[in-house]
N, C-alpha and C positions, 0 to 999 in steps of 0.2 A: 375275917370272910374266908367263908369254905372256899375249896376249892375247885367246886363244883359253879361255885356262884363265879367267881374269874374267869373259868371258861364259855359258860352261856355270855356273861357280857363282852368278853373280847370277840368268840363268835358272831356277836350281830353286829357289832361294830365294824369289823373288817366282812363286810355281806358277802362278796365276793369268793372269802376263805372258809365257808359255814364248812363245815366235819359234812364228809361225804358218808356217815352212815347208814346203813340200808333201811328202810320203813318194813313195817311189821303191821298191818294194818288190821290185825286181830280185833275183837270186838268181847264184849262181856260185861262183868259187873263184879264189883271186890268190895273186901272195907277199907275208907281208909286208915292212914295212920301219921300221926305224926312226928314217928323217931325216925331220922332222918341221917342216922347216924352209920346205917346200915347198908343206904341205898346206893347202887352202882354208877358210876360216871354214866350221866347221858348223853347221847347220840343225837347229834344237829344235822337235819338236810334241808332242803330249797326246793320246791316244785311250784307249777301253776298250774292251773285250773282253768276253767271255761273259756270262749271263745272268742280268735284271732279276728278282729277286722280289718286288719292288712287288706288293702284294696277300697275298703269304702271310703264314704265321705268323713265318717264317724271322727272327731277331735281325739278321742282314746278307745282303745278298743277294750274288751270285756276281759280280759285277761286278770289275775289275778293271782298275786305272790301269795305262797305259803310256806312259813315257816314251821318244819315238823322238829320238836323235840322228843327224845323218850328215852326210856331208861334201858340201859344194853341187856338187859335182860328179858325174859318173855314175859309177858302181864296177862293178865285175861281180865282187866279192867280195861271198860269200855270209855274211849277216845274223848279228847275233852277240846272243843273247836273253842278261841277265844275271837270275837270281832272289836275290834276297837270303833270308836266314835267318830262321827265328820269333822275332817283336818288332821287325824292323829294316825300312828301307826304302830307295828306289832311292836314298836319298842316300849310301849307301854306296861307291856306284858313281859318281855325280856330280860328288863333291865330297871333300876333305880337311879336318878340323878346324883346319888350319893354312892354308889356303891353295892348297895345292899342286894340281894336274889329277888328277882321280881319273882311275878304270880306262877311264869311256866315253871321255872325251878321248883318252886314248893310243891305244886301241883305232878309232876314227875318223878320229884322226891317222894311222892305219896304214891308212888305206881302210876300214874294216867298219862300214857300220850298223851300230848297235846299239839295240835295247830293252830299256831297264830295266821288267822286269815291279814293279806293287808288289801282295801278295799280298793278295785279300780280305777276309780274315779281317782285316787292318788296317783301325782306322776313319776313315784318310783314302783310303781305296780302294773300299772294298766298301758302305760308307752303311747307317749304323747307326739302327736301329727303336729309338728311345728308349723309346720302348710295350712295346713284347715283351720287349725288354730287362728292363724294368722286373715284365714279368706271367710271365717264365720264370724256374724256380733250373738252369736246362740250361747255362746256359752265362755268363757274367762276363766282366768286361775285365782286362783284363792291362796291362803295362807292366816293362820292363828296369827295375832300379836299378842303379848304379853300383856298391852295395854289392859286387852280385851278379855283375854284369858282369867289374868290374877284376879278380881270383883265374880268377873261368874263362873270360876270354877271352886269359888269358898278358899283362894288364898287371903283375903282381906277386905277391907270396905276400897284399897285406890291399892295399885302398882307400888312396889316398896313398903309398902304398909301392913305386913302380917297381921292376923290375930294371936292373940298371946296364947292361945291351945292350938296354933292351927299344927296339923299333923304331915301339913309338907316338908322335901328338905328344899325348904326355899331359898338356902345359902346357895345351892347349887340347881337354881332354876334355868341359870343359861343353859344347861345339859338338855332338860328339860324342851327350849326353845328351837336351839341346832336339832332336835327332832321332828322340828313339823313340818310335813312335806305340802311339798304346793299339791293342788287339787282341783279338778275339773268341776266347776259349778255351771250344770245346762238343766233348763227343763225336764228332758228325759232320765237324769241324774248317771250319766255320763259320758255325754256325746249323741249330738244332734237334735235334739227336741229346742223348741224355745223356751228359754227361761221363765218360769213362773213368778208370777209377785214374792211368792213363799221363797223360792231360790233368791231370788236378789237380797231379800231381805237377810238370809241368811248370810251368802258373799260379805254383804257390806257392814254385816254386823260382828265377825270374826270367823264364821260358820256353823254358826248355831241358832238356830231358829229362836225366834223371840217371841214364839206362842205357848211358850211351857205352862205361863197360870192362865190362860185366855181357855185354854179347855184339858189339855193335859189329858185328854183320852187318845182314840185311835189305836194307836199303838204302829200301823203300818203307815199313816200319813207320809212318813219320809222315807218311804219303799223305792230304792234303786231299782230297775228293771234290770239291770245289769249285773249292779251289789247281790240282788237276790240269785241271780242265775249263776253264777258264780258261789255262791255259798253253797246252792244247792248242788252242783258239780263235785265240790270238794268234799258234804256229805254223800255226796253218791259214791263217792271213793273211798272215806273212809269212816262211815258211819253203819249204826247208829251211835248216836255219839251226844254229850251231854253241851248245849248251844250255849257258852256264856260272852254277855251282849253286853254292851257298853254304851251310853248314853245316842244318840242318834244311829247307832249301829242295831240298835234294838230294833227300827224299824224291819229292814228288813229279814233278821234273825225273825221274829214274830210272821212273819209274811210265809217265813221258809216253812216254820213248825205248823204253820195252816195249810198248807199246800203239800208238803210231805209230813204228815206225822208222824210216821211209821222210820223215820230216820234222827227223833230228835228224843231221844230217854231222860232227858230232863232239861226246864229251862233256867238258866238264872240270870236274871237281868239288872247290871250296875247300875243304877240313877238313868234309866233308859230316860229317851224322849217322847214322855206318851207311854201308856201301858195299855191293848184294849180292854174296854169295861162295857162294851154288847155280850150278851149275858152267850150269844149262839157265837159269837165272835171264839171269844175263850174257849167254847165246847171244841170247836173246830182247831183251834189252836192246839194239834198232839192230844185231843181228848184227853185223854186225864193222866197225861204227863205234868210230875211234881215241876212246881212254879216258886221258885223265891226270887223276892224282888229284895235289891241293895240300896238302903240309904245312907250318906252320910250327915254331917253337921252342917249348921247357918244356912236352910231350905230356905226357909223365907226370904233371907238376905241375900238370897241369890234369884229370887222368884222362880222357885221351884217346886211353888205348892200344891199346885194344880198336877206337876206329875207323878207327884209322890202319891197325891188322894187316887190318882186313876190305878196306881201300882199294888194299890192297898185292894182297891175294888177288885183287881185282879186277881190278888190273891184268895180274897174270900168267895169269888167264884170258884178257882181251881181249888179249892178247899172243898167246895161240895162235892167235888170228882172224884180228888185224893189228898187223904187228907195231911200228908206232907207238907204241903204247898203253904210256903209263909213266908210272912214281910219281915227281914232283917232291918229294923232301925235304930241305928248304932246309939245314938243319945238317949233312945227310952233307954236300953242297958248300961245306961253310967257312960262311956263312949263318947266322948267331945273332940271336936276340932279335925274331926273326918273331912276329906274334899271330894269333888269330884270324880278325881284321878285316887281314890282310894287304894288302887290296888299297884300304887307308888309310895305312899303315904310311910312313916315311919312306924305304923302296926298294919301292915300291910301283910306281914306273915299269920299274926295272929286271928286277921280277918279272913284271909285263906282257909285257915284251919279250923274255922266254925261253917266255910262253904263244905270245904271237903266233908267232913262229919256230918254235913245233911246229907249228901251225894249218899252217905254211905249207908244213910237209916238209919 
């Protein structure tokens, strides 16, 4: 394992001991490279964005933790903001269960500053008011279970039974389970609102809507106002940036791209919970910003064909405004076995390189 990979994994595991390197929020663009042998040691730091609701009756406030990782040397490449899905944390980008480098390291090694966003609804990010939680019926704590995550994310048909070609390091899945944060489920996406039927279904099923095949489109249907506000605050601070979103994190990402298109250089959507399929909505989503959707294997088995189809539509509509927009469906390229967490799969580096090469144009 490379020394830099050890630095990142160790730094995240001891979160309070993250490096205190100085942030440089310069922006720009550049050409990706996959030669990591001459790259400098990355610098880690941590900060918060979003408004604190201290003194209000909110169960969890609107702050979001951000883990910033960047090369020690100056770079003119625009930042990459990575947003995890519902009930997941920056861990999915910072590390892998079996100790290989995560996507953060791959992108930093290519010269990009990376900001890993920890959504406000996560208890370890937004700050939970336990008294308010006890006194409300409009919010509850949820956490993914392995029995639900295993088939939903494409590890195998049943927990403990992996697909023959699965690329997730299932032998170390206990590390993934240990990373699952408790998160607040409410109708308002993070505190204060009456829980909707969709939100209740999400919590009961382990953290993800079961409506993926029912429509697959919409894109912003599951957007949280608190998450969207915090993500906008982050882009205000470090952007313009490439917005890389995963699963339900795509909802807030698409909403931000529509409300503040000047802050979004590119959109990379990794198996999002639906994509916008309305032509006007796609046009509003950062205008002619390049769009890429990335999908792994066993999509039909996971009940995700509607979501994938929606993203194919988005890519086609985006291509009309920017010819660089595309759909990266790995099985179409002969790559099998990738899961919903393909940023941690055993070929995560090869997938990262394909995204980086696309970003470089």
